[in-house]
N, C-alpha and C positions, 0 to 999 in steps of 0.2 A: 161670548159670541155664540149665536145660535147656529145650529147645523143648517147647511144649505141643502134644500131639497132639489134634486136633479130630475128633470123629465126629459127622456131621450126617445126620439122616434115616435112620439105620440101624436094623435090627431084630436083636436078639441073642436067640437061642433056646437055652434049656437050657445056658447057659454056667455053669461052676462057678468062681466067684471066691472060694470059701470059704477063709478063712485067708490070702488073698493080699494083697499090698500093691500098690495102683494109684497112680501118681503122674503129675503133669504131663499130665492129660487133661481134656478137657471134652466133654460129650455134649449135643448140641443136637437137639431133636425126635426123640429115639431111643425105641424101644420095647424093653423087656426083658421077655421071656416065659419063665416058669419058670426063672429064673436064681437061683443060690444065692450070696448075698453074705455069709452068716453068718460072723462073726468076722473079716471082712476089714478092711483099713486103707484108708479112702478119704479120708484127710486132704488137704484142698486141692483135691479134685476138684469140678468144676462140672457139675451136671445142670440143664439149662435146657429147659423144656417137654417133659420126658420122662415116660413112663408105665411103671410096673412092674406087670405082671400075674402073679399067682401066684408071686411071688418071695419068697425068704427073706432078710430084711434084719436078722436078729436079731444083737444084740451087735456091730454094726459100729462102728468108730472113725471119726467124721465131723468131727473138729476142723477148723475153717475150710473145710469143704466147703460148697458152695453148692447150694441146692435152690430153683430159681425156677420156679413154676407146674408143680410135679411132682405126678403123680397115682399113688397106690398103690391097686390093685384086688386083692382076694382075696390079700393078701400078709401075711406074718408079719414083724412089726417089733418083736420082743421086746427090752426092756431097752436101747433106744437113748436116748442122752443128747443130745437136740436142743439143749441149751443151748450146746453146743460148735460148732454150725454157724456159718457166716458169716451175720450178721444182714442183710447187704446183699441177699443172694439167698435169700429165705426165704418161700416160699408153697407150700401143699400142698392136696391133696384126698385124703381117705382113704375108700375105699368097701369094705365087707365085709372089713376087714382086722383083724388082731390087733395091738394096740399095748400090750399088758400090760407093766407095769413100766417104761414109758418116762418120760423126764423132760423137761418143757417149761418148767422154772423160768425166769422172767424173759423169756420169748420174746414176740414180737408176732405173734399169729395171727388178726388181724382177718379176718372174713368167711371163715373156714375151714370147709369141709364135712367133717364126720365122719358117715358114713352106714352104719348096720348094722355097726358095729365093736365089738369087745371092747376096752375101755380100762380094764382092771382094774389096781388098785394103781399107777396112774400119778400123776404130780405136775404140777399146773398152778399152783403157787405163784407169785404175782406175775406171772402171765401176762395178756396183753391178748387176750381172746377176743371182743371186741366184735362183735356181729352174726354170730357163728358159729352152727353148727347141729350138734346131737348126735342126729340122727334115728335112732331104733332102736338106740342104743348102750347097752351095759352098762357102767356106770361104778362098779362095785363097788369099794369101798375106795380110790377115786381122791380125791386131795387137791386141794381148791380153797381157797386161803388168800391173802387180799389180792389176789384175782384180779378183773379187770374182766370181769364177765359181763353187761354192759348189752346188751340186745337179743338175747341168746343164746336160741336155741330148744331147750328141753328137753322139748317137749310129748310126744315119744314115747321119751325116754330112760328108762332103767331103773336102779334101785339106786344113785342118787346120794344123797350126804349133803352138803349145802351149808349153812354157817352164814351166815344173812342178815346178821349183824352184822359179819362178817369179810371180806365181799366186796361189790363194787359190783354191784348187781342191777337197777338201774332198767330197766324195760320188758322184763325177761327173760320168756320165755314158758314156762308150765308147764301140764300137764293137771290139772284140778281133782281128778281121782281119784287123782293120784299126788303129793300134796304132803307125804307123811310124811317124806321125806328132807330137807325144809326145817325140820321141827319136831322132829327127833330129840333135840336137846339139851334140850328141855323135858320129856322123858320122859312124853309123853302117851299115853293109850290110845286110838288112833284106829281106828274101825271103818268 
């Protein structure tokens, strides 16, 4: 087994990792600013308490990668399969980021903050989102099926369609003026 290279407290600025393979590394309390990870292979890498600002994280391979207390700000995270991450190190905050076409099937994302994000055509099937928040997020065509949405805050979320019979919804929060996404299957004419 190769030695693991640890980077701690470093800032990476405009580094192009696109299409590259990174192995045997861990990043602790690092900042990545304007870095391109698109189509890179990050299998087995650990990111602990790291922040990604204005980064491109689209289509990365993250099998067995660890993301512990990681924050994405103004980043592009298209088509990422989060189901393949290490479940041991798995906690995020997403702010003003694009998560379209990402897959969170079967993940545990309790108390996760999604703020002002585009989360279109994403999958949250069998995901535990207990006490999470989707403040200002666009959830167009996103799938919630057999998902734990208890205490989730959707009060300022947009374009969601959630079947109340197919998800756990106790104490979830919604804006009274934006309930049509909960009633869509009934084909009602709501004004």
